[in-house]
C-alpha positions as CSV (number, residue, x, y, z in Angstrom):
1,M,7.9,50.9,9.8
2,V,6.3,49.8,6.9
3,F,6.9,50.8,3.2
4,T,4.1,49.7,0.9
5,L,5.8,50.0,-3.0
6,V,3.2,51.3,-5.2
7,Y,3.7,50.0,-9.0
8,K,1.9,52.1,-11.6
9,E,1.7,49.6,-14.3
10,R,2.8,51.1,-18.0
11,K,0.6,50.4,-20.6
12,A,2.2,49.0,-23.9
13,M,2.6,51.6,-26.7
14,L,0.7,50.3,-29.6
15,K,3.1,49.3,-32.5
16,V,2.6,50.6,-35.8
17,G,3.8,50.4,-39.3
18,V,3.2,52.7,-42.5
19,I,3.3,51.4,-45.2
20,G,3.9,53.5,-48.6
21,A,5.6,55.8,-46.2
22,T,6.9,57.8,-49.2
23,G,3.7,59.5,-50.6
24,Y,1.9,62.7,-49.2
25,T,-0.7,61.0,-47.1
26,G,2.2,58.1,-46.0
27,E,4.4,61.2,-44.8
28,E,1.9,63.1,-43.3
29,L,1.1,59.3,-41.2
30,V,4.6,59.7,-39.9
31,K,4.7,63.1,-39.4
32,I,1.7,62.4,-36.8
33,L,2.4,59.0,-34.9
34,L,6.1,60.3,-34.2
35,N,4.1,62.8,-32.1
36,H,1.4,60.3,-30.6
37,P,2.0,59.8,-27.0
38,K,0.3,56.3,-27.3
39,V,2.4,55.3,-30.4
40,E,5.6,53.3,-31.1
41,L,6.1,54.0,-34.7
42,T,8.2,50.6,-35.2
43,S,8.0,50.2,-39.4
44,I,8.2,52.1,-42.6
45,T,7.7,50.6,-45.9
46,A,7.2,51.7,-48.9
47,K,8.8,50.7,-53.1
48,V,12.0,52.1,-52.7
49,E,15.4,51.7,-55.4
50,K,17.4,51.6,-52.0
51,E,16.7,51.5,-48.4
52,S,17.3,54.9,-46.6
53,R,16.7,56.3,-43.2
54,M,13.6,58.4,-42.9
55,S,15.3,61.5,-42.4
56,D,17.2,61.2,-45.6
57,L,14.2,61.0,-47.6
58,F,12.6,63.7,-46.0
59,G,14.5,66.5,-43.7
60,R,11.6,67.0,-42.1
61,F,12.6,64.2,-39.8
62,L,15.8,64.7,-39.1
63,G,16.9,64.2,-35.5
64,K,13.3,62.5,-35.2
65,C,13.2,59.4,-37.1
66,D,16.0,57.2,-38.0
67,L,13.8,54.0,-38.9
68,M,14.7,52.5,-42.4
69,C,12.5,52.9,-45.2
70,K,12.6,49.4,-46.5
71,N,10.8,47.8,-49.3
72,L,7.5,45.8,-48.1
73,D,8.0,42.5,-46.9
74,V,4.9,41.7,-45.0
75,D,6.0,38.6,-42.4
76,E,8.7,41.3,-41.0
77,V,6.4,44.1,-40.9
78,A,4.0,41.9,-38.7
79,K,6.0,40.6,-36.4
80,K,7.0,44.2,-35.6
81,T,3.2,45.5,-35.3
82,D,-0.3,45.4,-34.1
83,L,-1.7,47.8,-36.3
84,V,-0.4,48.9,-40.2
85,F,-1.9,51.3,-42.3
86,L,-2.0,51.2,-46.2
87,A,-1.3,54.8,-48.3
88,L,-0.9,52.9,-51.3
89,P,-2.4,53.0,-54.5
90,H,-6.3,52.0,-55.0
91,G,-6.1,48.4,-56.4
92,V,-2.6,47.8,-54.5
93,S,-3.8,47.9,-50.8
94,M,-6.1,44.5,-51.2
95,Q,-3.1,42.8,-52.0
96,Y,-1.4,43.5,-49.1
97,A,-4.8,43.9,-46.9
98,K,-5.7,40.7,-46.5
99,A,-2.0,39.2,-46.0
100,F,-1.9,41.0,-42.8
101,L,-5.3,40.4,-41.8
102,K,-4.5,36.6,-42.0
103,K,-1.7,37.6,-39.5
104,G,-4.2,39.2,-37.0
105,K,-3.3,42.5,-38.0
106,R,-5.7,45.8,-37.4
107,V,-5.3,47.4,-40.6
108,I,-6.8,50.9,-42.1
109,D,-6.7,51.3,-45.4
110,L,-6.5,54.6,-47.1
111,S,-7.2,53.1,-50.6
112,A,-10.3,53.1,-52.0
113,D,-10.2,49.2,-51.8
114,Y,-12.2,48.7,-49.0
115,R,-15.1,51.6,-49.2
116,L,-17.4,50.5,-51.8
117,S,-19.8,47.8,-50.1
118,D,-21.0,46.2,-53.9
119,A,-17.5,45.2,-55.4
120,S,-19.5,45.4,-59.0
121,L,-19.3,48.8,-58.5
122,Y,-15.7,49.4,-57.6
123,K,-14.6,47.3,-60.7
124,E,-17.2,50.0,-62.8
125,W,-15.5,53.4,-60.9
126,Y,-11.7,51.6,-60.9
127,H,-11.8,49.3,-64.0
128,I,-10.4,47.1,-61.6
129,K,-11.7,43.6,-60.4
130,H,-12.1,43.5,-56.6
131,T,-10.0,40.3,-55.3
132,D,-11.0,40.1,-51.4
133,E,-14.8,40.2,-51.2
134,V,-14.5,38.7,-47.9
135,N,-13.0,41.3,-46.3
136,L,-14.6,43.6,-48.7
137,A,-18.0,42.9,-46.5
138,E,-16.3,42.8,-43.2
139,S,-14.9,46.4,-43.6
140,V,-16.1,49.4,-41.8
141,Y,-16.2,52.8,-43.2
142,G,-14.0,54.8,-41.1
143,M,-16.0,58.1,-41.0
144,P,-16.4,58.7,-37.2
145,E,-18.8,61.1,-37.4
146,V,-21.2,58.4,-38.6
147,Y,-19.6,54.9,-38.4
148,K,-17.8,55.5,-34.4
149,S,-19.5,52.1,-32.3
150,Q,-18.4,49.9,-35.7
151,I,-15.4,51.7,-36.0
152,K,-14.4,50.3,-32.5
153,E,-14.6,46.9,-33.2
154,A,-13.0,47.2,-36.2
155,R,-10.3,44.7,-38.1
156,L,-10.6,46.4,-41.2
157,V,-11.1,50.0,-41.6
158,A,-12.1,52.3,-44.9
159,N,-10.7,55.6,-44.6
160,P,-12.7,58.2,-46.6
161,G,-11.3,59.7,-49.5
162,C,-10.7,63.7,-49.2
163,Y,-13.7,64.6,-51.8
164,P,-16.3,62.1,-50.2
165,T,-15.1,62.9,-46.7
166,V,-16.0,67.1,-47.1
167,S,-19.3,66.4,-49.5
168,I,-20.8,63.8,-47.3
169,L,-19.7,65.8,-43.8
170,S,-21.5,69.1,-45.4
171,S,-24.5,67.2,-46.4
172,L,-25.5,64.2,-44.4
173,P,-27.8,66.2,-41.4
174,M,-30.0,67.5,-44.5
175,A,-29.7,64.1,-46.4
176,A,-30.9,62.7,-43.3
177,R,-34.0,64.1,-43.2
178,H,-36.5,61.8,-44.3
179,H,-39.4,64.3,-44.0
180,L,-38.3,67.1,-46.6
181,G,-38.5,66.2,-50.4
182,L,-35.0,66.6,-51.3
183,S,-34.9,66.8,-55.0
184,G,-31.3,67.2,-56.0
185,I,-27.4,67.7,-55.0
186,I,-25.1,69.3,-56.6
187,I,-21.3,69.6,-55.2
188,D,-19.0,72.1,-56.6
189,A,-15.9,71.0,-55.2
190,K,-12.2,72.5,-55.6
191,S,-8.8,71.5,-54.4
192,G,-5.3,71.8,-54.2
193,I,-2.7,69.4,-56.0
194,T,-1.7,67.1,-53.3
195,G,-5.2,65.9,-53.5
196,A,-3.2,63.8,-56.7
197,G,-0.5,62.5,-54.7
198,R,2.9,62.6,-55.2
199,K,3.5,61.7,-59.0
200,A,4.7,62.9,-62.2
201,A,2.4,64.1,-64.3
202,L,2.3,66.9,-67.1
203,G,-1.3,68.6,-65.8
204,L,0.6,69.1,-62.1
205,H,3.3,70.7,-63.5
206,Y,4.1,74.2,-61.8
207,S,3.7,75.6,-64.7
208,E,0.6,74.2,-66.0
209,I,-1.6,74.4,-62.7
210,N,-0.1,78.2,-61.7
211,E,-2.8,81.0,-62.1
212,S,-5.1,78.3,-63.4
213,I,-8.4,76.9,-62.4
214,K,-9.5,73.8,-64.0
215,A,-12.9,71.4,-64.0
216,Y,-12.2,67.3,-64.7
217,K,-14.1,64.7,-64.3
218,I,-17.2,65.7,-64.6
219,N,-19.9,63.5,-63.0
220,E,-17.3,61.2,-63.7
221,H,-15.3,61.2,-60.9
222,Q,-14.5,57.9,-59.1
223,H,-15.5,58.9,-55.8
224,I,-18.9,59.5,-57.5
225,P,-20.3,56.3,-55.8
226,E,-18.5,56.3,-52.4
227,I,-20.6,59.9,-51.9
228,N,-23.5,58.4,-53.1
229,Q,-23.5,55.2,-51.7
230,E,-23.5,57.1,-47.6
231,L,-26.0,59.6,-48.5
232,T,-28.4,57.0,-49.5
233,K,-27.7,54.9,-46.1
234,A,-28.2,58.3,-44.5
235,R,-31.8,59.1,-46.4
236,G,-33.2,55.6,-47.0
237,S,-34.1,56.0,-50.5
238,R,-31.9,56.4,-53.9
239,V,-29.0,59.8,-53.6
240,D,-27.5,60.6,-57.1
241,V,-25.6,63.5,-56.1
242,T,-24.3,65.7,-59.2
243,F,-20.4,66.5,-58.8
244,V,-18.3,68.8,-60.2
245,P,-14.1,68.5,-59.1
246,H,-11.5,71.5,-59.8
247,V,-7.8,71.6,-59.0
248,V,-7.0,75.1,-57.9
249,P,-3.2,76.1,-57.9
250,L,-2.9,75.7,-54.1
251,N,-0.9,73.1,-51.9
252,R,-3.1,71.8,-49.8
253,G,-7.3,71.6,-48.7
254,I,-10.5,71.8,-50.2
255,L,-13.5,73.7,-50.6
256,A,-16.9,72.3,-51.4
257,T,-19.7,73.9,-51.9
258,V,-23.2,71.7,-51.6
259,Y,-26.6,73.1,-53.4
260,M,-29.0,70.7,-51.8
261,M,-32.3,71.4,-53.3
262,Y,-35.6,70.8,-51.8
263,R,-39.4,71.2,-53.3
264,E,-40.6,72.9,-49.9
265,K,-40.0,75.8,-48.1
266,V,-36.6,75.5,-45.5
267,R,-35.6,77.6,-42.6
268,Q,-32.1,79.6,-42.0
269,D,-32.5,78.6,-38.3
270,D,-34.0,75.1,-38.8
271,V,-30.8,73.9,-40.6
272,L,-28.5,75.8,-38.7
273,S,-30.0,73.6,-35.6
274,I,-29.8,70.8,-37.7
275,Y,-26.4,70.8,-38.5
276,K,-25.3,72.0,-35.0
277,D,-27.4,69.2,-33.0
278,Y,-25.8,66.7,-35.7
279,Y,-22.3,67.2,-35.1
280,K,-22.9,68.5,-31.0
281,K,-20.5,65.0,-30.2
282,A,-18.0,65.5,-33.2
283,P,-14.8,66.9,-32.0
284,F,-13.7,67.7,-35.8
285,V,-16.5,69.2,-37.2
286,R,-16.9,73.3,-36.2
287,V,-20.5,74.6,-37.5
288,L,-20.1,78.1,-37.8
289,D,-22.4,80.6,-37.0
290,E,-25.2,82.5,-39.4
291,G,-23.3,84.8,-41.6
292,R,-20.0,83.2,-41.2
293,L,-18.5,80.9,-44.2
294,P,-14.9,79.3,-43.8
295,E,-11.7,79.5,-45.7
296,I,-9.2,76.6,-46.6
297,K,-6.8,79.2,-44.5
298,D,-9.2,78.5,-41.0
299,V,-8.5,74.6,-40.8
300,V,-5.0,73.3,-43.3
301,Y,-2.7,71.7,-41.3
302,T,-5.8,70.6,-39.4
303,N,-7.8,67.6,-38.5
304,Y,-11.1,70.3,-38.8
305,C,-13.7,70.5,-40.8
306,H,-15.4,73.8,-40.5
307,I,-19.6,74.4,-42.3
308,G,-21.0,77.3,-43.3
309,L,-24.7,77.7,-44.2
310,K,-26.8,79.8,-46.1
311,V,-30.3,79.3,-47.2
312,N,-32.6,81.2,-49.4
313,E,-36.0,80.0,-48.0
314,E,-38.3,80.7,-50.7
315,K,-36.2,78.3,-53.1
316,G,-36.1,75.9,-50.9
317,L,-32.1,76.0,-51.0
318,V,-29.8,74.9,-48.7
319,I,-26.2,75.8,-49.7
320,A,-23.9,74.3,-47.3
321,V,-20.1,75.8,-47.5
322,A,-17.0,73.2,-46.1
323,V,-13.1,72.9,-46.0
324,I,-11.0,70.6,-44.9
325,D,-7.3,70.0,-45.4
326,N,-7.5,67.0,-47.7
327,L,-4.1,65.2,-45.9
328,L,-5.5,65.4,-43.0
329,K,-9.3,64.8,-42.4
330,G,-9.6,63.9,-45.6
331,A,-7.0,61.0,-45.5
332,S,-3.7,60.9,-43.0
333,G,-5.6,62.9,-39.9
334,Q,-9.0,61.3,-40.3
335,A,-7.0,57.7,-40.3
336,V,-5.2,58.3,-37.1
337,Q,-8.9,59.3,-35.4
338,D,-9.7,56.0,-36.8
339,M,-7.0,54.4,-35.2
340,N,-7.5,56.6,-31.7
341,I,-11.5,55.2,-31.7
342,M,-9.9,51.6,-32.7
343,N,-7.5,51.2,-29.8
344,G,-9.6,52.8,-27.1
345,F,-8.0,56.1,-27.0
346,N,-9.8,59.7,-26.7
347,E,-10.4,60.3,-30.4
348,T,-8.4,63.5,-30.9
349,E,-5.2,62.3,-28.8
350,G,-1.8,63.4,-31.1
351,L,-4.3,65.3,-33.9
352,I,-5.0,68.7,-31.7
């Protein structure tokens, strides 16, 4: 009797590191990656007073992650990883993205440092000179619904901001309708307080934010050029949105109401068909049927974006209401979605 031994090749796990693991987005990244079937989390770093186990810093990781959270040493992290997530403040990421790229590592940056293709716009809106224009020219904007094929081949992915994600997804299908006479876009967006990051600030104290709502940075918010950039690319002509952000007393989530004004009549059925067709291959975007509008509670703790539509046919007014979880589809979840695409995994792996 002849026995034939068949060996099943075990594909190596992707080794990843999270830099900036103690912020809200870094913590979410760790949570997702620990449960990802094709990833091994091998490095966790942050700006810390002393090295501590991740499970000591965050009780949710007790029994799940005993990796030490250390101060960043680029050489040490590079030896342990294939890909790194940079969950760092604007202006800081570009210092380290360049270093990791030189060492042959793929990088997903959650800051704004590589989102704007025009370095002069970055300086204008973030008040910092860009110091890595070579890699800026190579970076890919990490919105899978638009740039999936480019993300797949990218070494450096610029993960979109939370406000831009919900704003762009909710207006992109109509902005791309070149034959319609678009006369303006107004975005009214409301975000939970985690959108401001884990930091001490008077305006974010419980007693200051609870039972209140406020608008801020009206038409001055740093995410405006990012929204304009992507809608202009889709439109093929200049788009300049009016953007009014608000902070509301919620832990997480964003709701954006987007008003798109046209010079001619538009039909409800046509608009709904445009959106459903545009996102038919997008696993994390759900366009709701006529008469339904989304709520933040529908998507919180998920990587989904829900979009509802209402059209005033006579006025040529399209109103899109969209919701996301700002820490997931607006940050860490979308970053993992990008990682999946970059490495040939199923796009939804570890996210549903």
